[in-house]
N, C-alpha and C positions, 0 to 999 in steps of 0.2 A: 377576482374581478371586482372593480369598485363601482358603486352606483353613480349615475350622472346627476349629481345634485347641485352642481354649480357650473356655469359656463362663462367663458371669457368674451368680452366685447371684441369684435373685429374692428380694427382701426379703419377710419375713413380713408379711402384711397383716392380722393380727388386730388389730382396733380401731386402724386406721391414723390416725384423726383425734383431735385432742385432745377434741373434744366427746363422742366415743364413749368415750374413756378415762374421762372424768368420769362418764358414765352408768354405766359398769361399776363404777367406784369407789363410786358412790352405792348401787348395788345390793348390792355386797359389804358395805358398811358396815351396810346394813339387814338383810342376810341372817342375821346372828347372832341376831336376834330370833326367827327361825323355825328356828334350828338349822343355819345355813349352814355350808359347809366340809365337810371330811372326804373320804374316798375312796369311790368307787363300789363298793357292795357288792351288785351284782346277782347274786343267788344262782342266777339262771336260766341263766347263761352255761354253755355246754357246753365243759368243759375238754378234751374229747377232740378238739375242733376247734381252739380257740384257748385258750391258757392263761389263768389268772387275770390280770386287768389289774393288773400291778404297776408300771405306768409311773410311779407316784409314789414308787417305791423298793421294794427288796426282792428284785428279780430280774428276769430277762428276761421280757417279756410273751409270748414265743413258745415253744411247745412244739416241740422239734426233731422232725423226721420221721425215725423210726428203725425201719424195718421189720425183721423177722427175716431171717436169711440163707438160709432154706430153707423149703419147703412154704408158699409165699406167692404170692399174686396182688397185684400193686401197679400203680400207674399215676397218671395225672393227668387231671383233668377240666377242659377248657377250653371257652370259648365261641368262636364263630367270629370275634369281634372281638379275639381274642388275649388275653382276660383269664381268669385262673384262676377257677373257680367253687367257692367255699367252701360247705360245707353240703350238697353234692350227696349223694344216697343211692345207694349201690352195692349191688346185691343179686345174689348168686350162689347157685346151687342145686347142692349135692352131697350124696350120701348120703340123698337124698329130703327134705332140709330146706333152708330158706332161711337164708342168712347175710348179714348186712348190715354196711356200714361207712359212715362219713361222711367227706367230703373236708375237708382242713384249709384254713388261710388261703391256701395257694398251690395249692389244688386237688388235693393229693396224698392218697392213701388206700392202705390195704392190708388184705387179708384173710389171716389166718394159719391154720395147722394145716389146710391144704388137702390132701386125699389125692389120690393118683394116679387120675385119671378121664379117659376119652376125650373126653367132652363135658360142659362146665360152662356152662350158660346164664347170661348176665349181663345185667342192666339197669342203666342209668345215668340217674337222674332228678333234676331240679331244677325247683322251681316256676317257671313262666313259660317253660320251655324244652321242646323236643321230646325225648321219651324215645329213647335209643339202646339198641339191643339187639344183642348179639353173643354168640358162644360161644368158649371157650378149652379147650385140652387141657392137663392137668397130668400131669407125670411125677414119679417118686419123688424127693423132696428138691429139687424144682424151684423156680425163681424166674421167674414168668411176668409179663410186662408187658402190661397191657390198658388203654390210654388211651382216652378218649372225647372227641369234639368235639361240643358241643351247640349247636344253633341255636335262637335265641329264637322262641317261638311268636308269630305275628303278632297284632296287636290285632284284636279282633272288630269287625265292621261290621254295621249293622242290615240286616235284610231289609225292603225298602220295601213300599209298598202294592200294588206290582205283583208281589210275591213274589220280587224279585231283590235280591241283594247282590253287589257287585263290588269288586275291588281292581285295581291295575295289573297283577297277575300271575295273576288267576283270578276266577271268578264262580260263583255258585250261584243256581239258580232253583227255587222250590218252588210247589206249588199250594195253594190254600186248604184248610185242614183236614188237610193231609198231615203236619204236624209236631205231635208230642204231647209231653207232659211224662211224668214217671216213672209217673204214675197213668193214663196213656192219654188224658188230656183234651187236646183241641185247644189248641195254643198260638198266641197272637197276638203276643206280645212275643218276637221271634226275632232272634237275632244269630248270626253264624257267624265262626269263625276259619278263614281260608284261609292255610295256612302252606306255601308251595311251597319246594322246595330248588333252588338253582342247580346243576343237574346237570353243568354244564361247569366248575365250580370246586370249592373245598374242601368246600362244603356237602354234596356227595354223600357225604362221610364220615359225615354224620349220618343217613343213610338207615337205617331199621331192617333188621335181618337182613343177609344177605350176598348178596342177589340170587339166593338159592335159592328155587325155586318149584315149584308143582304145577299141572298143567293141569286143564282141566275134565274130562278123561278120567281124572285121577288119576295121570298120569305125572310123575315127578320131572324137573325141568329147571332151567336157569339162564336168566336174562333180562337184556337190556340195556334201559335206560330212555331215554325221550324226554321225560319230564316226570313229576313226582310232587309230591304235596302231602298234608298232613294236613288233614282237614276236621272241625271240631268245632262242634256246635250247642249254644247255651246261650240262656237268657233274660238280661235285663239284670242280674239278681242273680247270674249265673254258674252257675245251676243247669242241669244237663244236659237237653237235649232230644234227640229222635230222630225218624226217619222212621217213620210208622205202618205197620203190617203191610199188605201188598199195595199199598203206595205207593212211588213213586220220586221222586228229585230229580235235577235236571240239574246237572252240574258242568262247569266249563270250566277248562282248564289252558293257560297260555301256553307254546307250544313255543319252543325256542331259535331265535335269529335265523337260524342257519345250517342249519336243518332241511332235509332233502331231501324231506320229504313235501310233497304238494300238496293243495289243497282237494278233498275227496271221498274221499281215502284212508281206510282203516279200520285201526285199531290195537287189539289185544286190551287189555282193561281188567283190572287185577289189584288186589286189596286185600290188606293185610297181616293175617295171622292171628296175633295176639299169643300165643295158646296154643300153636299149632304152631310158631311162630317161622319162618314162611315166607310167601311171596307166593302167593296163590291166584287163578287165572284165573276171571273172572266177567263174561261178556259182552264187548262191544267198544264202541269209540267211533269217532267220525268226525272227520276233520280239517276245520276250517272257518276262514273269515276272521274275525278278531277283530272284535267289534262296537264295541270301544272304540279299537282301533288297526288300521285297515284294512291297514297294512303288515305286520302279523304274523298268524300262524296260531295256532289254538287246538285243543286236543283236547276234544271234547264227548262226554259219556257220561251215560246215565241209570243211577243207582245206587240200590240198595234200602236202603243204610245209609251212615252217615258214619264214616269212619276214614281210614287212609292209602289213597290211590288212586294208581295208577301206569299210565302209558301205556307198555307194554313189548312187546317181541317176544322169542320164544325164540331162543337161538343154540346152535349145535353146540359142545360143550365139548371142550377139550383140557386140557393141564396144563403146569405149570412146576415143576421140582424142582431141588434143589441143596443145598449145605451153606454155612452161615454160620460164619465163623471170626474169631477175634480177630486182631490184627495180628501176633501171635507164632505164628500157625498153629494154635492150640488151638481146639477147637469152641466155639461160642457158644450154649449151650443156653438156651431160653426167650426167644430173640429173636422179636420180632413181625414178621410179614411182610405186606406190602400189595402187591397187583398192580393196576395201572391201565394204561389204554391211551388214546391219542389217537384210535384207530380206532372205539371204541365207548364209550358211557356206562355205567359199571358198575365195581364193584370186587370183588376177592376177597381174603380175608385168611386168615391162619393163623399158625403159630408153629413154631419149631424144637424138636425133641425133645432128649433128653439128649445125643445125639451131634452136635447142631447141624444135623440134616437137616430138610428141609421138603418138602412138595409141596402145590401150590395149583392149583385149577381156573382156567381162563381160556378166552376164546373161541378157537375153532379158527382157524388161519392168520391170526394177528393180531400186530402188533408190540406188545409190552408192556414196561413198566418195572416192575422188582421192587425194592421198598424193604425193607431190613432195619434194624431199630432194636434197640438193647440198652441197658438201664439207664434211668435217669430223671434229670430235672432238668439241672443244669449239666454233668453227666458223661455224658449220654446220647450214644451213638455211632450215627450213621446213614450208610448208604451205599446205592447203587443200581446196578443193571446193567440193560441193555436186551437183549432177545432177541425171537425170533419163535416163536410156538407152531407145532407141526406141522400140516400140511394134512391132518389125519386126525382123526376123532372118537375121543377116548381119555379115559381116566381115570387117576388116580394108581395105582389097583390094577392096571390092564391095560397102561398105557403105549401108545405111546411118549410121552414128555414132553420139552419143551424143558429144557435144563440151564442153570442160572444160579447159579453159585457166587459168594458175596459175601464179601469180606474187609473187616471193619470197620476204620476208622482207629484209631490208638492213642489219640488225644485228639480232642476236638471241633475244636481249632484246625487239625488236619491233615486234617479231612474236607472234602468239597466242598460240604456244606450248612451253613448258618448258621441261627440261630433267627429270622431275618427272612425266610428263604427258604421255610420250611415249619413247620407245627406240630410240636411234640414233637421238636425237634432241639436238641442242645446248642449253646451260643453260642461263637463264635470269639474273642470279646473279653471284657473285664471292666472294671469301674469301681470305684475305691476313693475314699474321701473321709471327711470328718468332719462331725459335727453339733455346733454350738457355740451357747451362749447369747449374749445381746446384749452381754455383756462379753468374749466370746471364749473362755470356759471350755468344756471338753468336756461334752457332754450324754450321759449313759449311759442305755441302755434306750429311746432314741428308736426309733420304728418307721420304717424306711426302706423305701420301695417303689419299685422301678425298673420302668417299663413300657418294653419294648424289643422291636422286631420283632414277632413273633407270640407273645410270652410276657411274663411279668413275674415278679419275685421279691421276697420280703419278708424282711428281716433286722432284727436289733436291734443297736444300737450297743453297743460294749464300754465299759470304764471310761475309755478315752481318747476316747470319742465317735466311734470309727472304725467303718467298715463296708466290706464288699467284696462285690460282686455280679457275676454274669455279665451280659454284654450283647452285642448284635449288633454286628458290625463294620460301620463306615461307615453306621450307622443312628442316627436320633435316639433318645436314651434320655431319658425324663422321670423325674426323681428327686425324690420327695417325702419329707419327714420330718415326724413329728408326735410330740408328747408333751403330754399334758393337753389344754389348749385352744390350744396354740401349734403353728403349722405353718410350713413353708418349702418352697421348691422351687428346683431348678436343672435344668440339662440338659447333655448332653454328646453329641458324636458321636465315639465311639471310633474311632481311626484305626490302632491297632496291635493285633495279635493278642496274646493273653495269657490267663493263668489266675490266680486269686487265689493269693497276695497281690501278684503282680507285674503291676499294672494301671495304666491311665491315671488320673490324678488329677482329680477334679471339684473345682470351687470349694466351699469350706465352705458348708453350709446353716446359716443363722442363725435360731434360734428366739428368741422373746421370753420373757416370764415363763412358766416351766413349773411353777411351784409349785401345789400343790393348792388354795391359797387362792383361785384364780381361778374356782372352781366355786361355783355357787349351789345350795342344797339345795331341790329341787322336791318332796321327799317330802311335806311338809304340804299342798302344793297338790293332790297326787293323793289323799292319804288323808283330810285334814280338810276341804278345800274341795270338791274334786271336782265333783259335780253333773252328771256326764255318764254316760250309758250309751252306749258306742260299739259299733255293730254291726260284724260282720266286714267289714274293708276289702275293696273290690274293686279289683284292679289289672288293667288292660287293656293289655298290652304294656309295663307298667312294671316297674321293679326289684322283685322279690318281697320284698325286705327291708322294704318299706313295709307289707306284710301284718302285721307285728308291732305296728303302732300299734293299741292297744286300750283306752287310758284317757286321762285328761286332766282339765282343769278349765275352768270357765266363769267369766267375769267380766262383769257388767252394771253399768255406772256412768254417771254424768253428769259432764261436765267443769264446772268453775265457770263461772258466768255472767259475761259481759263487759258491764258497764253494763246497758243495757236488753235486751241480747240474752241469751236463755236459754242455758244450757249445752248441749253436744252429747251425745246419748245414744249409747253404744257397747255392742255385744254382741260378746265375743271368746271364741273357743274355742282352747285350746292342747292339743295332743294328742301323746302319747308312747307308747312301749311300756312295759308294766308293768316295774317294776324300774329305770327310768331315774330316778335321784334327784339326782345332782350334776353329772355331766359329759354334755353333749350331743354331744361330739365323736364323729363316726362313727356316731351313732344316727339312725334315721329320726325325723322330727318333722313336725308340721303346725300351721299357725296360720290361723285364719279370723277376719276382722274385718268386722262389719257396722255401718256408721254409719247410724243411723236418721234418717229425715227429720223427726222430731219426737217428742214424748212419746206413746207408745201409749195410747189411751183404751179399748181393748178388744181382743178377739182380732184378730190381724193376720197376714197372710201376705206375706212379702217374697220376690220372685223376681228373678232376672237377666233374665227374659223380659219383666217389666213393672216397669221402674224408676220409683220414686216420688220426686218432688221432689229433694232433695239426698242421697238414699240413695247409699251407696257401698259396694261390696264389694271386699275384697282378701284374698288368702290365698296360701299357698305350702306345698307339700309337698317335703321333701328326703329322699332315700333315705339319705344319710349326711351329716348337717349338719356344716359346717366343712371338708369336703373339696372338692376342685376340682370346680366345676360341669362336668358333661358327662363327666368322667373318673371320679372316685370318687363323685360326687354327682349323681344325676338330679334335676332340678327340675321340678315341675309347679305351675301357677299359676292363680289365680282373680283376675279384675279386671273390674269393671263399675261404671258410674255416673260422674257428673261429667264429666271430660274423656275418658273411655274411650268411643269411638264404638261399637265392637262388643264385646259381652261376650266375655271370654276365659275359657272354662269355663262352668259352669252351676250355679246354686245356688237352693235354696229353704229359708227358715227360717220356721216358723210359731210365733208366740207366742200362748199360750192366753188371756192376760188383759192388761188395761192395768196400768201401774205408773207411779209418779211420785216415789217417795221411797225413801230408804235403808231396807232391811229388807223391802220389798214382795216378794211371791213372784213368780217368773218361771219358767214351765214352757213346754215346747214341743218341737218336733222340728227336726232339720236334715238336709239332703240336699244334699251339695256334690260336684260333679265338677270336678276340676282338669285342665286341658289341658296337654299336653307343652310345656314351655318350653325349658330346657336339657336335652333328653333326645331320644331317637329320635322322629321325627315319628309322629303317629298314636296314641300311647299316652295313657292317662288314668288317673286315680285317683279313686275315689268313696268318700267317707266319710259315713256316716249314723248317726243315733242320736237320743237324746232328752236333754233337760236339765231340771233341777229345782234352782233356786237362789234366792237373794234378791239384791236390789240392794245393791251394796257402796258403801263410801264413795267420794267423788270421787278421781280418779287422782292429784291433786296435793294437797299439804298433809298432814302427818302427823296422823292422827285423834287427838284428845285423849280422855282418860279411857277408853281401851280397854286391856284386859289383853292383853299380847303373846301370851298363850297362848290367847286367845279365838278362836273361829272367825271373828268379824267382823274382827279385826285381821289374821288370816292371809289372809282373802279380799282385804283391801286390799293386803297384801304381794304376793299372787299376781297381782293386777292389774298391779302394778308390774313383777313378774317377766316379764310378757309382753313387756316391752321387750327382755329378754335375747334372745328369738328374733330380734328385729329387729337387735340388735347383732351376733348371730352371722352374720346374712345379710350384714352390711356387710363381713365378712371376704372374701366373694366378690364385693364390689362391682367389683373389678378382675377382669374375666373373662379366663381364659386366662393365659398367661405368654409372655414374649419374652426371649431373650438375644441380645446383639449385640456385634459387634466393629467398630471403625472402623479401617480400614486394618490389620487384624490385631491391634489393641491393645484392651485393655479400656476401657470407657466409665465415667467417673467419675459417681457418683450425686449426689443432692442432699442437703445437710446430712449427717446421720449414716446415711441410708438409701442402699441401692443404687439403680440406675436402676429406673424403673417401666415395665413393659411390659404392654400390653393387646392381646389378639387375640380376635376373635369372628367367627363365621359366622352371619349373620342369615337365617333361612329365609324370612321374610316377603317379602324382596325379593332373595333369592339374592346377598347382598353379603358379602364378606369384608373386614374392616378390621383394621389393625394400627397401633398407636401406641406410640411409645417415647420416654421422657423421661429425659435425663441432665442433669448440671449445666450443660453447654454445648451440648446437642444435643436437638433435637426432630424426630421423624419422624412423618409422617402418610402412610398408604398405604391405598388402597381398591381392591378388585378385584371385578368382577361376573362371574358365571358361572364360579366357581371349580370346578375338576374335579380328580380324582385324577391325579397325575403332574405334569408340568411346565406351568406357566402363565407367560405373558409379562406383565411389568409394563409398563404404558403410562403410568401416572400415579402419582407419589409426590412428596412434598415433604420436603426436609431443610433444617433451619435450624440453623446453628452460630453460637455467640457466643463471647466470650472474646477480646478484642483487636479483633476486627472482626466485624460482623454479616454473615453470608454465607447467601444463599438458593440452593438447588440444585434442579435438575430431573433426571429420569431420562434417562440416555443409553442404558443397556441394563440389563435385569434380569429375573430369573426367581424364581418361587415354586414349590417342588416339594412337593406334598402327598403324603404317604406312606400308601399302603394305605387310602384313605378310600372306603368303599363307598356313600356317599350319605347324605343327611339323613334318610331314612326308617329307616335301620338303625343309623347311627353317631351317637352324641352327642358325639363328640370327634374332632379331627383333629390330626395332627402334621405338621411340615414344616420346610423350610429356605428361606432367602431369600438372594439374592446380587445386589446392585444397584450399578451404576456410576453415580455422581452427578457432574454437571458444573455449574459456576456458571451461574445464569441470565444472560441477556443484560444487559450493563451493570454487572455485579458488579465489585467492587474487584479489583485485580490480586493482592491478598493472598488471595483466595478461589481455592483450587486444587482440582482434582478429588479425590474420595474414593471408596472402596469400602466399602460397609456389608454385612456378612454376619451370619448368625445362624440361630437356630432358633426355632420357636414351637409352642405347643400352644393350640388354640382350641376352646371348646365350640360345638356347633351349637345355637343358640337361636332361638326364634321371632322 
């Protein structure tokens, strides 16, 4: 087996085929008639989060993160899939007032001018994620780190006609009439978000509060959890619902597989009081056998309201204290402290004071690990020590406490933790490289994003096209670069420790045409053509970036007739966020196309539930058009009719009148739900609204005698521009990416392009496929029942040409999938492969064994 010491750049696949290039050129040639070209001038962009987009020249598109040196709270907001969360809202209360900040492109934030206070409550919020709450202590001229790990809120599920809603990890049962809306009226359209946390893993860090609680008798205590979840009731429009007064609902929480409880045991029930910032005991629940999985146990309780609920028991507290110092022996003030234990499920947190001292509560007579972290980003230092708390109930004020002094490493490379071992740890390695255009020239101001371990980093290239970023040691790093509408990708597994600028070199990332002339001006389509009123978008477990879609335009036209066959009628909706005028790259977008079965003769309703004749539905929502599916771009899809056996998604369009000629009025409504395609399973996006337009000219043939400034001409142009969406989606026709080495050497590509690699996990039949095409090499690999960790390859085909045609079969091989938590939560997976190939029986003597190694990234698609 060969080490992965060099990886090959994936070619940029923007408009990879000549036909699409011609289509784009055609669009661009026409766009000048509608004022095409120019730079995106979206005035709504928040420059406190990400700077003005100067990627077409003028300066770096990134605003550096530069917090003050004192009186500041700072940190990073991450999701449990290891991605930074931009645009999260951080709120802190001091001096009796609220102070807020927004996280930047890498999830960093800071709050300045913070006075010394013993308790500063903080909340960390992001649309689509569970809110995290914690408190910090500030000392004079302090620098306090407060990171937050956010877990995505689970998609809602409907309450069926028996009053029950269930998922694989929980359930809710309600009685008729017990659920009401904000006005107290009984609700019949009921959905519930059941968002449990994996209390045995990192998700427990997303739990609200710090397991501080108060009993039914009003006594302060601390608790250990056996299962918790947030329960939220809504209707299909996302409006909140609640349990009526004097009513209850039954909740079920799946207990861990290794639980020591048995059926019939009782456990106290606790809800989280957001105002008080603590858990409150309220009744109890019973342990029972799960109705959906008889091999598992659940916690069942009747509750009077929906919020966070927890199956917990009190524990007798003790404490851990110590001092955190830098490697030179000086105190480390403002270090954040986390205490965890394998003996119980729960955490305690705190921070060091100006002298580097801390004291944190923990369960009595328990082995615990104490982590200390100082700083942020690539320079963050982390270390831990293990100790056992005293076998006596005690507090920080009274003692005795276990002592755990911690000395931080001098640099992340000297520490025991890497950024793929834990969240919010500095990286032990780094990557440097260049971004070039298709002629080999350096590309300045390209955005480079590296996803590595449990973190990622974003930088901008300098005048030499160079970049340098931290990375996890011996872990797959995915490196993407983009500028304008062009993008590229490569990967690397760093095998040496280092810090910038002395890093392992990645292969150059090649971008295509990065000039601003590759943009089409959609402004007139939105302002002059329009014809749409878009209601607020509903996302259910989907990327909240899609919520910004709020405008668009509609095209209704008939294709030219073919002989005696009449032309085909189409109704197309193109939807974007307000302010998106020239560049779609990185923006959410949606497109819906309805092919009508004939000419409407009167009011007609078309639905995916009742397909008529040759009607066909198609549509797609992207959270970040042009980025990698499943990694930067969540994709939701609509498909029904013709050769589609079962509708994918759900849609209804009602047209108020018949029409048959250019200029006829067309009004109506649309209600479309897109199902998760290349996105975490179970999510959906619903877009609804009304339209009011007229039939435009046929989609082919330049209309004569039309003023280019007329609405009719622009309507025709905008119908053509709809192709642009399709062209953009061709960029992601090749799902995923693959890099490979044959016997440790690079593989030559075809013509002027590099090798082509495709990798996809298909949820519909739980199949992973990987294909790779070089000038003289073709690889086909397919694996069923892929799991996180090491998988044995039993079947793969390798074909080599160039002098002699050789066919190969697998002798031995493995695929290692890195930190993939499953298709319901992860839309992307990374991994490595290592395969020994031998010639098939009867092959030529010139066919010798080979070893193929490499890395891959694959979207999880339906």
